[in-house]
N, C-alpha and C positions, 0 to 999 in steps of 0.2 A: 388604420396602421399603415405608414409608410411602409415601402418595397423597394427593397435593394435586392442589386447582383449579389449573390452569395455562394461563395465558393463550398461546395459541400467537403471539400478534402479535406477544409483545415476543422480543428476539432471543435470551436464554438458555430461551426455552420450549421451542422445539424439542428441544434436547439432554436435558430433565426429561424430555420426553415420549417420546422414545428408549429413555430410559434405564428407563422404566416398562414399554414395548412387547418392549425386546431387551436386560436386564438383562446379558445373559452373552453378549453378542455384543463384539468387541474395539472398544472404540471409539478408540483410537489404537495405534499399534506404532511401535516406536523400539529401532533394534539388534536386528530380530529377538523383542523380547519386548513383547507383547502387554498391553494394560490394557482391561479391560471398562468397560462403561457402569457396573455397580454401582458397581464398584473409584473408578471417575473420578467416581461423583455424590457417593461418601461425601469425597472428600477437595474437592472444590465446595463444596459445603455446610458442612463444618467449617471453610474460609477465610473463608465468609460471612456466617456465626455469628460468628466472630473479628471479622470488620471492623465488623459490627453493632454489636456488644456493647462493643467500645473505643474506638469512634472518637467525637468531640466535637460531631459534627452540625454544624461550622460547614466554612464554604466549600461550593460547587458541588458537587453529587451529580457525584462525579469520581472513581474511583481509578485512579492511575499502574499501570501494570504493567510492570517492570524486568526482564525475563524472557528468557529464549533459548528457542531450542524443545526442549524438557523437557518430561515430563509436568507435572510442578511448575510449571513454567511455563503451560501450557495450564489449568491448574488452579486458576491466579490471575485468568487472564480471567476465565473461567466463575465464578470465586469473587465477582469484583467484579461484575459484572452479576448475580448471585442476590442479591447483598446490596442491590440496589435503586439501584446507579449505574452509568453508561456507563464505559467503560473508556477509559485514556489509554496505548497502546503504546510505550515506548521501551526500546531496544536495549542492554543492558552496554557491546556495541564502540561507543558513541558516544562522545565527548569527554565526559568528566563534565561539562562547563562546558555542553555544550547539553543534557544531563540537567536541569541544576539549570536551564537558560534555560525547557525546555517546565513544568518543575514549576511554575516562577513564573507564566508565560503561563497554562496551565492551572488554576491559583488548589487545583489538588488536595491535600486534605488526608491523603490514604492513600495507601498504595504496599505493594503486593504484592512480593516480591523471592523468584526462584529463587537456587540456587546459582552460577550465572553475574553475576546481578547483585548477589549479596552480596558479590562480589570486589570492587569498585568500590562498596561502600557508602559506605565511612569519606569516601573524597572527595567522594560527591552530598551526603550529610547534610553537612559540614562547609559547602557553599557556600548550602544551603537557608536561607533565612532565618527563615519560618514554621513553628510546629511540626507534623511529619507522624506519624502513626501509622502504622508501618511492620509489617508483617507476613510474617514469614521461614517460605517454604513449604517449606525444605528445612534449614535450620537451627536450631540455638539462641541462642538473644539473653541471654549470658553477662552475668557483673558489669561485665567490661572491654569488651564493647562499650557497653552501657548507661552507663558512666562515662563515656566518650567522648563521648558524645552526648546529654546530659541534659535537653537542652530537645525529643529528640523521644520519641516511646513507642513500645516495640519489643516484641515480642509473637513468640514463638518456636515451633515447630513443635509441640512440646512442651505449650505454652499452649491449643493450638487444644482446641475442644471433640470429643471422642473418640465424642460423639451426634450429631453435627452434623446428621446428617438428621433424629433426632427434635426436634431443639432447633430446625430453620429451620421458618420460615412466610414466606408468597411475599409479596413486600415491591410495595407500591401503585406499580405503572412504571403512564405514560400512554403513546400510540403516538407522544406528541408528544416524548415526553423526549428528552433525548441516549443515544444507545444506544453510540458511539464517539467519541472526537473523536480524530482522525487530524492530526497537524503536517507540511503538505509545504512545499517550498522556497519561500519569501517572496522578490518582489523590494525589498522594505526591509531588505534583510540580517538579519532576524528571521522565524523559521518562521511561518507562518502556520495557524490550528487549525481544521479544519470540522466542523461540526457535522451527523452522522447523526442522524435520529431514528429509533427502532424499526419505525416504518410503512414509512420508507424502506428498510433491508433487509429488512423483512420483506416486502414488494414483489417484489424483485429476489431472496429466494430462493423464493419461490413461482412465478416466472416461468422459473427456469435449473429447478426440481424437475420440475415440470411439460414444460418443453419438451425435456429429457433423459430421463425417467422416470428420474431418481436413485432409487437404491432402497439399502436393507440390505445386501445382497448385493457394493455397488459398494466398491471397494480407490480412496482417492483419492492421488494426488499430492501433494507437500508443500515446494516449493522457494521458496517467498516468505518473506522476513522479514516480522515479527507489523506492522512498520511499514509495510509496503506493501498497501495497503485489498486488495489481488488475493486476500492472505492469507485474507480471511474467506470469500471461495468455498471452499475449500478445509476449513478448517475448521470452517462454520455449513451449509453445503449436507450435508458429511457427515454430523454431527451431527443436523440437523434427520431424516434420513433414517434412521437407525440404522447410518450405512456408518463404514467404519476409515479414519482418517488415518493415513497412512505417510509416517512422518518419517525423511529420508534422513541418514545418516550423513557424516561428511567426505567421505570415497571415494566415497561412492556419488553426491554431489552432485559429485564430478571425472569419477563415469563414469556420466552419468545413463541411458545404454544400458540396462546393467546394473542400474542399480536399477529399472527399469520390469521385468526379466524377475524380479529376484529379490524383489521385494514385491506381487509378480503383481498388479501396478496393473490398474485395467479404467478408470480415470479419468486421464487425462494433462490437468495445464494448466499454462502457463509462458509467461513473455516469448516471443516470438522468439530471441531469444539463446540462451538453453538449449539448444533446437534445434539451434541455428544450431554448438553444441560437436557435439552427436550427428555434423552434417553433414560438419564438417568432419575430424572424427574417422572418418569414412568405415562409420560405425556403423548410418545409417539406409540398411539394405538391406532389399529388398522382403519382407515378410511376417516382420519379425523382430518385430513386435510386434502377434503376433494376438489376443493376449488383450483389447488396448486395445479398446474399444465407444463412448470418446466423448476427443477431442482437443480442446482449447479454447487459445486463442490471445490474449493480449489484453497491452497496456500501451502496445506498440511496433508500428511498422509493421509487417506480415509481408510480408515476400519470396514473391513467385510460385514460384521454382525451391525455396524451402524447405518452403512449402504442397505443391508436386507430390509431393519427396521423402519427407514425413512422412506424406502420404497414401498412398502405396507401401509404407512401412513398415508403416503401419497400416492393414490391407485393408479391415477389416471394420468400421471406426471411423467414426463421425460426427465429420468434424472442421469448427469453425466459428472462424471469425475476428470475436472482439467486441469491442466498443471503448466506451471510456467514462470519463469524470474523475470523480476521486474524489467530486466536488461533485456527479456523478448517480448515485454510489453505484455502485460497479464497474465496471459493465455496462450498455451500455443502448440497441444497437444490435446485431444479428447479422447475419453471411455463413455461409451455408453451401458450404463447397467442393465442385465436383463437376466432371465432367470439360468441360465448359462453360467453367470458370468464368477459364481462362486469355483467354478473348476477352473480358471483361468487368474485367479489369484497367488499370490508367492507372499509367504511370511503375515496371510491374515490380512492384508494392505490391499485394494483396490487398483487394478493396472492404470497406467496411465497413458495407454491406448499411442493410436496415432497422431501423425504430425498434422495442425490446419492443412488448409491449402494454401499451396505454396512454399512452406516451411520446407526446408532440407535435416534430414539427423543422421549422425553420425557416433556411433558407438565405438572408443577409443581406452589403445591400454596406454601408459604410461609415453612411451614414447610416439603417441598420438597415431599409431596404425590402429586403421581398423579390425574391432576381434571380428570373429567367425560369428554366423548365427546361431542363437541359443546361450552364445559366451556372454560375460560383464565386462562393464567398461565404465568410462567415465564419458556423459551424454554431450555433445557439442550439437546447435544448433545455427541454421544463418535461414535468410529469406526475407522477405519486407516487414517483418515484425521486429528485425533486430536494431535495434538501439545504436543512438550514436555513439555512447561511450560514456564516460565519468569529465565532470566539468571541472577542468582546468588540472585534470592528472593525464596527460599523456602515455604515462610510464605504468601504472595502472591499467589505461586502458589498452596498452598495447599487448598488456599480459593477457587481460581476459579475451580480448577480442585479436584473433589470428588466424592465419591463411592456415591449413591443417596440409601435411604433405600430398601432393595429387590434386589439389582445390586451389581455385583462382580466387575466392570468394572468403569473407572473411567471417568467421564461426566464432559464436559466442562461447566460451567453456563454463558451463553449467556448477561444475563441483559434484554433480550429481551420478551417484553410480546405479545405472540401470542394467536390465537383462538384454540384451540387443535379441529382437523376438525371431522366432523360425517363424517360416513361412503361415501365415493364416494368425500366428498368435499375436497378443497386443502386446507393447512395451512395459515392463513393471518397474518399478521405482524399489530401489534397493537400501537408501540412505546416500548421505553425505560422503565423500572424499576425503574433506578437511574438518576444520573444528568447527563449520558454521553448522547451527540447527535452529530449530523452531522453537519460540518460547511463544503460547497463545497464540499460536496463528504468523506471527510476527519473525521475519528473517533475522538472526542474531548472530554477529560474530565476537564468537566467544573470548577470542583478540582485542577486541575492542574494550571489553569488561575486565580485559586482564590487564591491559595497560593503564587503565584507570586505576585500576585497586593498588598495583606496581606503585603508580606514581604516588597516591594517598596513603600509602601504608610506608614507604620511604624502604621496599625492597626491592631486591635487584629480579627477581621471578615472580609471579603468582598465576595461580590456575584457577578457571572457573569452571564449571561443569553444569550442565542442566541437570539438576534433580527438583523433585522427583518426577519420574520418566511417567510419558502418558503415552498412550497409541499412536497419538501423533505428533511427538516431540517431547517435552518438557513443559511442566508448569511454572518452573523457578529456578533460580543458579542458587549454587553455593561454592564458595571461595578456598583456597588454601594461599596459606603463603607461609614464611619460615623467617626465623630469626627476628621477632619481636614479639612484645607479650601479649597475652588473648584481649587484656583488658583494653587495649587501646581500639578494636575492631569496632564497637559502639562509633567512636569517631570516625573512624574511617566511611562506615556506613551511610553516617548520616553526610559526609563530604562526598560520596557520591552519589547520594539523592540530588544532589545538587546540580547535577551533571550529566546524568543520563534520567530514560523516561522509567516509569516505576517498575516496568515489569523487568528490566533488565541489572536493577539494584539486589545485588545478592540479599537472599533473606537471612543469611549468615557466613563467616569469614575465620576459618580454621586455624591455628597456629601451629604447624608443626614443628617437631626437631630436625626432618629432613625431609627431600621430596625422595619416592621412591623413583630409581632408574632404572630403566630395561636396558637389556644388554649393547644396546647402542651408546649407553649414556645418555638418554633421553629420558626427563620425564616421563615416570609411565602414570598417563592419565587413567588407563585402563585398572590400575592397583588403586588408586585411587575413587574411583566409581566402585570398585567392589568393597573398598569400606563402607561406602553409604548401601550399598547392597547388600551386603553384610548386617549392620547393623535393622534395616528394613525388614528383615526376617527374625530376627531377635525376637 
């Protein structure tokens, strides 16, 4: 294996260094089939060389990844990084119109595609106006495919360099360059792109590797989609230390308890909803997960009963609740569960605890003045994990990343309401200060759903509410509109399915004679929620 001078502070550096140190250890395991670090490195660098050789140099240093949870998909992500670009993850299961929108918004001029991505490639390329370099990591670019898309350049797997590792040279990538651009739900009806720098994710990985003593013998769960920022812990923490990313198949995802045992996992990381399924299936029996040594939850509020049950199921594991929005790089606070934890919880939710090393916390009122200890307010945070801002959106960046009174550093406004801890107590999470909710672990702006529902229904206003409620957020959405016929709503829902991920599409849209208003003349969302709650209680 040819050795290069690798910068460990860039996102792909940890993987390449692990490949040098542990070439024969498994890097990925899918359906019981393992791929070693040496094998994966060959695929990765062949893709990186192909991208470098064939792209035009136009556009931003970003490569989109239209891939599923496959070996070729992960190789495509790493290949994009090793070519010197940040990656923009996109799921083949998303509506093609949304993929096209993200390609347009990102400005990416190159795209890596695995077999799942190739199945929707025709529809996507038909909608993309600017020329793309498309690298097929699993398929061939035959003449028919090229003829259908003459404005794009397509490179098949057979055209990638067989000696990619020998032809590859480390790209010039700076700590402040974008490592990944992640599109999250936006309140204007369009997704917003969060720019995370190499130094941001490097700091996060340093903290978790040290705090949790991650090592090459660890076997990591992987339940997140690549568009969910929590997926970066699974992939890049594992690959930084030479561990194995254990990718479940569909059956294992439906039976996560069996997946833990069959894959001999030592590290479990999920949103609480995934573990709640185990609890509902009565699979969290005491001592069942004896091999787990680390259990992490993030992405939703963690119910006390679930933490207790999982701690009993994995008695030898450290269990922590970690918290953090995408703009603060995956997670930036931690709380370790212990026998005394129930007394420290509020509203039956586990605390979010203390900031990661180097991160600074402020809890402020509406005037951005810090509240007294024990009082509640909006959480602001700063430090080395604070992201660069929103892609090509200076106004939104300025609104969310600001300098509070008395400070000199930029802080990110999380929009989360917390209780500022008294001395010795952990920080507790109390909910959102705006209309952002968690849907099955995904952060969603209800305003985005409302904007598209309003447009498709041809009305002046629309309301979306998370319903039914769950301990961690909501499991679905119900919409409300005024001034149209109820019979038209099935068509509205059908059109919304073409523009939004499935979990964001309302399960029903109700037509009202008029919206209830509060004393300020605003739509009374609480009254609408009360209607749903009243029906649920009937």
